[in-house]
Short mmCIF file of the C-alpha atoms (twelve columns), coordinates in Angstrom:
data_MODEL
# 
_entry.id   MODEL 
# 
loop_
_atom_site.group_PDB 
_atom_site.id 
_atom_site.type_symbol 
_atom_site.label_atom_id 
_atom_site.label_alt_id 
_atom_site.label_comp_id 
_atom_site.label_asym_id 
_atom_site.label_seq_id 
_atom_site.Cartn_x 
_atom_site.Cartn_y 
_atom_site.Cartn_z 
_atom_site.pdbx_PDB_model_num 
ATOM 1   C CA . UNK A 1   1.546   18.317  -0.867  1 
ATOM 2   C CA . UNK A 2   -1.810  19.656  -0.957  1 
ATOM 3   C CA . UNK A 3   -4.331  18.074  -2.456  1 
ATOM 4   C CA . UNK A 4   -5.087  19.681  -5.690  1 
ATOM 5   C CA . UNK A 5   -0.911  19.158  -6.429  1 
ATOM 6   C CA . UNK A 6   -1.706  15.157  -5.638  1 
ATOM 7   C CA . UNK A 7   -4.025  15.167  -8.617  1 
ATOM 8   C CA . UNK A 8   -1.855  16.889  -10.476 1 
ATOM 9   C CA . UNK A 9   0.796   14.411  -9.959  1 
ATOM 10  C CA . UNK A 10  -1.265  11.640  -10.621 1 
ATOM 11  C CA . UNK A 11  -2.652  13.184  -14.012 1 
ATOM 12  C CA . UNK A 12  0.405   14.182  -14.889 1 
ATOM 13  C CA . UNK A 13  1.795   10.691  -14.834 1 
ATOM 14  C CA . UNK A 14  -0.936  9.120   -16.376 1 
ATOM 15  C CA . UNK A 15  -0.827  11.241  -19.689 1 
ATOM 16  C CA . UNK A 16  3.186   11.388  -19.642 1 
ATOM 17  C CA . UNK A 17  3.236   7.456   -19.062 1 
ATOM 18  C CA . UNK A 18  5.600   7.929   -16.121 1 
ATOM 19  C CA . UNK A 19  5.353   5.257   -14.243 1 
ATOM 20  C CA . UNK A 20  4.713   5.628   -10.220 1 
ATOM 21  C CA . UNK A 21  6.977   3.954   -8.305  1 
ATOM 22  C CA . UNK A 22  5.762   2.703   -4.208  1 
ATOM 23  C CA . UNK A 23  6.773   1.605   -1.248  1 
ATOM 24  C CA . UNK A 24  5.513   0.716   2.145   1 
ATOM 25  C CA . UNK A 25  7.672   2.151   5.020   1 
ATOM 26  C CA . UNK A 26  6.330   1.971   9.072   1 
ATOM 27  C CA . UNK A 27  9.271   3.273   10.979  1 
ATOM 28  C CA . UNK A 28  11.444  6.999   10.626  1 
ATOM 29  C CA . UNK A 29  14.669  5.047   9.778   1 
ATOM 30  C CA . UNK A 30  12.912  3.213   6.635   1 
ATOM 31  C CA . UNK A 31  10.959  6.092   5.606   1 
ATOM 32  C CA . UNK A 32  13.966  8.083   5.927   1 
ATOM 33  C CA . UNK A 33  15.940  6.299   3.262   1 
ATOM 34  C CA . UNK A 34  12.947  6.168   1.419   1 
ATOM 35  C CA . UNK A 35  12.493  10.185  1.125   1 
ATOM 36  C CA . UNK A 36  16.182  10.215  0.521   1 
ATOM 37  C CA . UNK A 37  15.876  8.016   -2.867  1 
ATOM 38  C CA . UNK A 38  12.783  10.106  -4.338  1 
ATOM 39  C CA . UNK A 39  10.343  7.141   -4.552  1 
ATOM 40  C CA . UNK A 40  6.878   8.669   -5.206  1 
ATOM 41  C CA . UNK A 41  4.552   7.531   -2.821  1 
ATOM 42  C CA . UNK A 42  5.047   5.740   0.374   1 
ATOM 43  C CA . UNK A 43  2.298   3.943   2.023   1 
ATOM 44  C CA . UNK A 44  1.748   2.955   5.689   1 
ATOM 45  C CA . UNK A 45  -0.001  0.018   4.781   1 
ATOM 46  C CA . UNK A 46  -1.733  -2.682  7.097   1 
ATOM 47  C CA . UNK A 47  0.328   -4.645  5.891   1 
ATOM 48  C CA . UNK A 48  2.396   -3.762  8.971   1 
ATOM 49  C CA . UNK A 49  0.232   -6.517  10.584  1 
ATOM 50  C CA . UNK A 50  2.214   -9.297  9.211   1 
ATOM 51  C CA . UNK A 51  5.659   -7.707  8.441   1 
ATOM 52  C CA . UNK A 52  5.331   -5.424  11.671  1 
ATOM 53  C CA . UNK A 53  3.849   -6.789  14.980  1 
ATOM 54  C CA . UNK A 54  3.442   -10.920 13.844  1 
ATOM 55  C CA . UNK A 55  -0.173  -11.515 12.962  1 
ATOM 56  C CA . UNK A 56  -1.076  -13.812 10.331  1 
ATOM 57  C CA . UNK A 57  -2.301  -11.012 8.812   1 
ATOM 58  C CA . UNK A 58  -4.114  -7.764  8.123   1 
ATOM 59  C CA . UNK A 59  -7.249  -8.336  9.703   1 
ATOM 60  C CA . UNK A 60  -6.253  -7.436  13.442  1 
ATOM 61  C CA . UNK A 61  -4.803  -4.180  12.643  1 
ATOM 62  C CA . UNK A 62  -6.517  -1.466  14.069  1 
ATOM 63  C CA . UNK A 63  -6.725  2.680   13.261  1 
ATOM 64  C CA . UNK A 64  -4.331  2.930   16.337  1 
ATOM 65  C CA . UNK A 65  -2.061  1.085   14.791  1 
ATOM 66  C CA . UNK A 66  -2.046  2.748   11.644  1 
ATOM 67  C CA . UNK A 67  -1.634  6.186   13.164  1 
ATOM 68  C CA . UNK A 68  1.188   4.668   15.552  1 
ATOM 69  C CA . UNK A 69  3.516   3.938   12.873  1 
ATOM 70  C CA . UNK A 70  1.856   6.721   10.091  1 
ATOM 71  C CA . UNK A 71  3.496   9.054   12.793  1 
ATOM 72  C CA . UNK A 72  6.639   8.217   12.784  1 
ATOM 73  C CA . UNK A 73  6.468   7.637   8.983   1 
ATOM 74  C CA . UNK A 74  5.251   11.418  8.450   1 
ATOM 75  C CA . UNK A 75  8.733   13.188  10.371  1 
ATOM 76  C CA . UNK A 76  10.705  11.426  7.958   1 
ATOM 77  C CA . UNK A 77  8.770   12.196  4.754   1 
ATOM 78  C CA . UNK A 78  8.714   15.868  3.050   1 
ATOM 79  C CA . UNK A 79  8.492   15.237  -0.291  1 
ATOM 80  C CA . UNK A 80  7.298   12.109  -1.464  1 
ATOM 81  C CA . UNK A 81  3.246   11.167  -0.930  1 
ATOM 82  C CA . UNK A 82  2.466   9.710   1.720   1 
ATOM 83  C CA . UNK A 83  -0.442  7.141   1.993   1 
ATOM 84  C CA . UNK A 84  -2.072  5.450   4.694   1 
ATOM 85  C CA . UNK A 85  -4.366  2.006   4.618   1 
ATOM 86  C CA . UNK A 86  -7.775  2.390   6.363   1 
ATOM 87  C CA . UNK A 87  -7.511  -1.133  8.604   1 
ATOM 88  C CA . UNK A 88  -10.903 -3.209  8.798   1 
ATOM 89  C CA . UNK A 89  -13.493 -1.985  10.055  1 
ATOM 90  C CA . UNK A 90  -12.860 1.546   10.004  1 
ATOM 91  C CA . UNK A 91  -15.285 1.465   6.275   1 
ATOM 92  C CA . UNK A 92  -18.034 -0.085  7.923   1 
ATOM 93  C CA . UNK A 93  -19.812 2.790   7.322   1 
ATOM 94  C CA . UNK A 94  -19.516 6.308   5.960   1 
ATOM 95  C CA . UNK A 95  -19.353 8.196   8.605   1 
ATOM 96  C CA . UNK A 96  -17.113 5.780   10.191  1 
ATOM 97  C CA . UNK A 97  -15.427 6.117   6.846   1 
ATOM 98  C CA . UNK A 98  -14.982 9.875   7.087   1 
ATOM 99  C CA . UNK A 99  -13.837 9.982   10.840  1 
ATOM 100 C CA . UNK A 100 -11.504 7.388   10.616  1 
ATOM 101 C CA . UNK A 101 -10.098 9.058   7.200   1 
ATOM 102 C CA . UNK A 102 -10.069 12.642  8.956   1 
ATOM 103 C CA . UNK A 103 -8.234  11.104  12.098  1 
ATOM 104 C CA . UNK A 104 -5.112  9.445   9.943   1 
ATOM 105 C CA . UNK A 105 -4.792  13.220  8.333   1 
ATOM 106 C CA . UNK A 106 -4.641  14.568  11.249  1 
ATOM 107 C CA . UNK A 107 -1.554  12.248  11.965  1 
ATOM 108 C CA . UNK A 108 -0.132  13.118  8.958   1 
ATOM 109 C CA . UNK A 109 -1.569  11.044  5.806   1 
ATOM 110 C CA . UNK A 110 -2.162  13.113  2.364   1 
ATOM 111 C CA . UNK A 111 -3.986  10.227  1.167   1 
ATOM 112 C CA . UNK A 112 -6.213  7.379   2.390   1 
ATOM 113 C CA . UNK A 113 -6.463  3.843   0.505   1 
ATOM 114 C CA . UNK A 114 -9.479  1.699   0.917   1 
ATOM 115 C CA . UNK A 115 -10.448 -1.568  -0.393  1 
ATOM 116 C CA . UNK A 116 -13.539 -2.673  -2.451  1 
ATOM 117 C CA . UNK A 117 -15.712 -0.609  -4.314  1 
ATOM 118 C CA . UNK A 118 -16.901 1.023   -1.801  1 
ATOM 119 C CA . UNK A 119 -18.365 4.048   -3.964  1 
ATOM 120 C CA . UNK A 120 -20.526 5.985   -1.227  1 
ATOM 121 C CA . UNK A 121 -17.362 6.089   1.212   1 
ATOM 122 C CA . UNK A 122 -14.649 7.255   -1.438  1 
ATOM 123 C CA . UNK A 123 -17.111 10.036  -2.550  1 
ATOM 124 C CA . UNK A 124 -17.943 11.525  1.133   1 
ATOM 125 C CA . UNK A 125 -13.840 11.132  2.024   1 
ATOM 126 C CA . UNK A 126 -12.919 12.888  -1.144  1 
ATOM 127 C CA . UNK A 127 -15.775 15.558  -0.052  1 
ATOM 128 C CA . UNK A 128 -14.242 15.985  3.224   1 
ATOM 129 C CA . UNK A 129 -10.991 17.001  1.659   1 
ATOM 130 C CA . UNK A 130 -8.904  13.749  1.986   1 
ATOM 131 C CA . UNK A 131 -7.524  12.027  -1.695  1 
ATOM 132 C CA . UNK A 132 -8.521  8.635   -2.056  1 
ATOM 133 C CA . UNK A 133 -6.503  6.213   -3.544  1 
ATOM 134 C CA . UNK A 134 -8.920  2.589   -3.840  1 
ATOM 135 C CA . UNK A 135 -7.799  -0.877  -4.105  1 
ATOM 136 C CA . UNK A 136 -9.221  -3.456  -6.125  1 
ATOM 137 C CA . UNK A 137 -8.894  -7.230  -6.637  1 
ATOM 138 C CA . UNK A 138 -7.399  -9.685  -3.844  1 
ATOM 139 C CA . UNK A 139 -8.672  -7.838  -0.681  1 
ATOM 140 C CA . UNK A 140 -6.863  -8.603  2.029   1 
ATOM 141 C CA . UNK A 141 -8.950  -7.900  4.514   1 
ATOM 142 C CA . UNK A 142 -11.242 -10.429 3.358   1 
ATOM 143 C CA . UNK A 143 -8.983  -13.426 3.955   1 
ATOM 144 C CA . UNK A 144 -10.880 -14.765 6.789   1 
ATOM 145 C CA . UNK A 145 -13.835 -15.169 4.165   1 
ATOM 146 C CA . UNK A 146 -11.631 -16.199 0.862   1 
ATOM 147 C CA . UNK A 147 -9.226  -18.759 3.168   1 
ATOM 148 C CA . UNK A 148 -6.576  -17.980 0.353   1 
ATOM 149 C CA . UNK A 149 -5.132  -15.393 -1.465  1 
ATOM 150 C CA . UNK A 150 -5.721  -16.110 -5.325  1 
ATOM 151 C CA . UNK A 151 -5.865  -14.268 -8.879  1 
ATOM 152 C CA . UNK A 152 -8.866  -12.535 -9.425  1 
ATOM 153 C CA . UNK A 153 -10.550 -11.776 -12.604 1 
ATOM 154 C CA . UNK A 154 -9.909  -15.573 -14.311 1 
ATOM 155 C CA . UNK A 155 -13.708 -15.881 -14.995 1 
ATOM 156 C CA . UNK A 156 -15.230 -13.739 -17.602 1 
ATOM 157 C CA . UNK A 157 -17.853 -12.854 -14.867 1 
ATOM 158 C CA . UNK A 158 -15.175 -11.680 -12.058 1 
ATOM 159 C CA . UNK A 159 -13.303 -10.029 -14.526 1 
ATOM 160 C CA . UNK A 160 -16.344 -7.784  -15.535 1 
ATOM 161 C CA . UNK A 161 -16.891 -7.394  -12.171 1 
ATOM 162 C CA . UNK A 162 -13.673 -5.781  -11.154 1 
ATOM 163 C CA . UNK A 163 -13.808 -3.817  -14.401 1 
ATOM 164 C CA . UNK A 164 -17.315 -2.523  -13.340 1 
ATOM 165 C CA . UNK A 165 -16.204 -1.264  -10.053 1 
ATOM 166 C CA . UNK A 166 -13.471 0.091   -11.457 1 
ATOM 167 C CA . UNK A 167 -15.118 2.477   -12.895 1 
ATOM 168 C CA . UNK A 168 -17.223 3.123   -10.573 1 
ATOM 169 C CA . UNK A 169 -14.400 4.310   -8.155  1 
ATOM 170 C CA . UNK A 170 -12.879 6.399   -10.297 1 
ATOM 171 C CA . UNK A 171 -16.433 7.667   -10.530 1 
ATOM 172 C CA . UNK A 172 -16.752 8.137   -6.690  1 
ATOM 173 C CA . UNK A 173 -13.600 10.478  -7.121  1 
ATOM 174 C CA . UNK A 174 -10.226 8.486   -6.362  1 
ATOM 175 C CA . UNK A 175 -7.594  9.605   -7.441  1 
ATOM 176 C CA . UNK A 176 -5.862  6.149   -8.522  1 
ATOM 177 C CA . UNK A 177 -6.439  2.793   -7.982  1 
ATOM 178 C CA . UNK A 178 -4.273  -0.321  -6.463  1 
ATOM 179 C CA . UNK A 179 -5.376  -3.655  -8.480  1 
ATOM 180 C CA . UNK A 180 -4.100  -6.091  -6.388  1 
ATOM 181 C CA . UNK A 181 -3.399  -9.880  -7.621  1 
ATOM 182 C CA . UNK A 182 -5.356  -9.326  -11.145 1 
ATOM 183 C CA . UNK A 183 -4.253  -11.008 -14.074 1 
ATOM 184 C CA . UNK A 184 -2.575  -9.079  -16.030 1 
ATOM 185 C CA . UNK A 185 -4.407  -8.820  -18.797 1 
ATOM 186 C CA . UNK A 186 -7.744  -7.535  -16.797 1 
ATOM 187 C CA . UNK A 187 -5.224  -5.113  -15.377 1 
ATOM 188 C CA . UNK A 188 -3.976  -3.868  -18.612 1 
ATOM 189 C CA . UNK A 189 -7.633  -3.512  -19.492 1 
ATOM 190 C CA . UNK A 190 -8.451  -1.276  -16.673 1 
ATOM 191 C CA . UNK A 191 -5.545  0.570   -16.968 1 
ATOM 192 C CA . UNK A 192 -6.433  1.437   -20.823 1 
ATOM 193 C CA . UNK A 193 -10.149 2.527   -19.978 1 
ATOM 194 C CA . UNK A 194 -9.418  5.019   -16.728 1 
ATOM 195 C CA . UNK A 195 -8.237  7.962   -16.770 1 
ATOM 196 C CA . UNK A 196 -6.861  7.527   -13.475 1 
ATOM 197 C CA . UNK A 197 -3.400  5.726   -12.940 1 
ATOM 198 C CA . UNK A 198 -3.327  2.385   -11.550 1 
ATOM 199 C CA . UNK A 199 -1.035  0.382   -9.099  1 
ATOM 200 C CA . UNK A 200 -0.035  -2.457  -9.764  1 
ATOM 201 C CA . UNK A 201 0.960   -5.583  -7.041  1 
ATOM 202 C CA . UNK A 202 1.069   -8.879  -8.323  1 
ATOM 203 C CA . UNK A 203 -0.514  -7.741  -11.340 1 
ATOM 204 C CA . UNK A 204 1.966   -7.489  -14.509 1 
ATOM 205 C CA . UNK A 205 3.904   -4.713  -16.206 1 
ATOM 206 C CA . UNK A 206 1.159   -2.849  -17.677 1 
ATOM 207 C CA . UNK A 207 -0.305  -0.902  -14.662 1 
ATOM 208 C CA . UNK A 208 0.684   2.745   -14.383 1 
ATOM 209 C CA . UNK A 209 3.041   2.087   -11.128 1 
ATOM 210 C CA . UNK A 210 3.957   -0.510  -8.811  1 
ATOM 211 C CA . UNK A 211 3.480   -1.508  -5.029  1 
ATOM 212 C CA . UNK A 212 5.738   -3.417  -2.738  1 
ATOM 213 C CA . UNK A 213 5.994   -3.904  1.088   1 
ATOM 214 C CA . UNK A 214 9.557   -3.077  1.610   1 
ATOM 215 C CA . UNK A 215 10.620  -5.770  3.580   1 
ATOM 216 C CA . UNK A 216 9.453   -8.229  0.280   1 
ATOM 217 C CA . UNK A 217 11.553  -6.235  -1.878  1 
ATOM 218 C CA . UNK A 218 14.927  -6.175  0.541   1 
ATOM 219 C CA . UNK A 219 14.465  -9.757  1.204   1 
ATOM 220 C CA . UNK A 220 14.238  -9.171  4.600   1 
ATOM 221 C CA . UNK A 221 11.571  -12.029 6.229   1 
ATOM 222 C CA . UNK A 222 13.030  -14.891 4.020   1 
ATOM 223 C CA . UNK A 223 10.159  -17.321 5.785   1 
ATOM 224 C CA . UNK A 224 7.428   -15.059 3.805   1 
ATOM 225 C CA . UNK A 225 8.324   -14.887 -0.170  1 
ATOM 226 C CA . UNK A 226 4.821   -13.896 -2.499  1 
ATOM 227 C CA . UNK A 227 5.528   -15.675 -5.597  1 
ATOM 228 C CA . UNK A 228 5.311   -12.369 -7.918  1 
ATOM 229 C CA . UNK A 229 8.005   -10.660 -6.099  1 
ATOM 230 C CA . UNK A 230 11.565  -10.665 -7.159  1 
ATOM 231 C CA . UNK A 231 14.133  -9.533  -4.226  1 
ATOM 232 C CA . UNK A 232 16.335  -7.212  -4.739  1 
ATOM 233 C CA . UNK A 233 18.490  -7.750  -1.979  1 
ATOM 234 C CA . UNK A 234 18.742  -10.770 0.786   1 
ATOM 235 C CA . UNK A 235 19.734  -8.310  3.901   1 
ATOM 236 C CA . UNK A 236 18.403  -11.156 6.409   1 
ATOM 237 C CA . UNK A 237 21.613  -12.613 5.749   1 
ATOM 238 C CA . UNK A 238 24.117  -9.885  6.262   1 
ATOM 239 C CA . UNK A 239 21.849  -8.559  9.240   1 
ATOM 240 C CA . UNK A 240 21.733  -12.478 10.602  1 
ATOM 241 C CA . UNK A 241 25.719  -12.282 10.589  1 
ATOM 242 C CA . UNK A 242 26.349  -9.313  11.850  1 
ATOM 243 C CA . UNK A 243 24.434  -10.274 14.930  1 
ATOM 244 C CA . UNK A 244 26.192  -13.291 15.060  1 
ATOM 245 C CA . UNK A 245 29.488  -11.521 15.257  1 
ATOM 246 C CA . UNK A 246 28.154  -9.022  17.570  1 
ATOM 247 C CA . UNK A 247 27.389  -12.342 19.990  1 
ATOM 248 C CA . UNK A 248 30.351  -13.501 19.368  1 
ATOM 249 C CA . UNK A 249 32.686  -10.827 20.153  1 
ATOM 250 C CA . UNK A 250 30.892  -9.924  23.805  1 
ATOM 251 C CA . UNK A 251 31.280  -14.196 24.045  1 
ATOM 252 C CA . UNK A 252 34.799  -14.418 23.686  1 
ATOM 253 C CA . UNK A 253 35.639  -10.806 25.173  1 
ATOM 254 C CA . UNK A 254 37.580  -11.028 28.238  1 
ATOM 255 C CA . UNK A 255 37.605  -7.031  29.169  1 
ATOM 256 C CA . UNK A 256 41.179  -5.578  29.799  1 
# 
């Protein structure tokens, strides 16, 4: 999907009030299934650090990690908009942000997503020909400083800051905005005021779309479940059962 078509899609969604459905994927089979469902947007997120690589958070994910998984997902996707996260450290400067975005574009991303109100980086990436999704609220790449995940915008000062940042990233050229763990009332206000669509995660139902980590939606990692997620399935149980049945068959088989 070319840049102008992506922007047309987001503008159409915003004007029509049609919701955007988004999920993460990190491998070919998952991405292929998502593509066949008609999902609007697939994100190769730095959440792969936790759900694929076994890290405690997203801060250890490298650009190379994102590129590797992005290429696998790209092979499965032809219709959904494919977005890749700019991991920690790749947006420390404008030059680095542009270079990293072009690398992800070369690996198959149609858009990149970056955390924080980095307006100079956003403007430069867009100018380089890569559409951007901004990300405000809880910034997972800041978890070592934050110490814990928490809902943002509870105080008037914080809400005012996030609202101002939302307008600034739109002005810088972002095509859409992810709001993570933002109070529903603030998320609704931002959604009403911006001309670009908002995509929520743990921020209430008033955003223009929603995104979840695929394993959270499918109940594949029961040892960790965000409080705002209501899984649509419990695939961990039949997964383990199938493996146990396989083990039992092997252990009890005596051959012919």
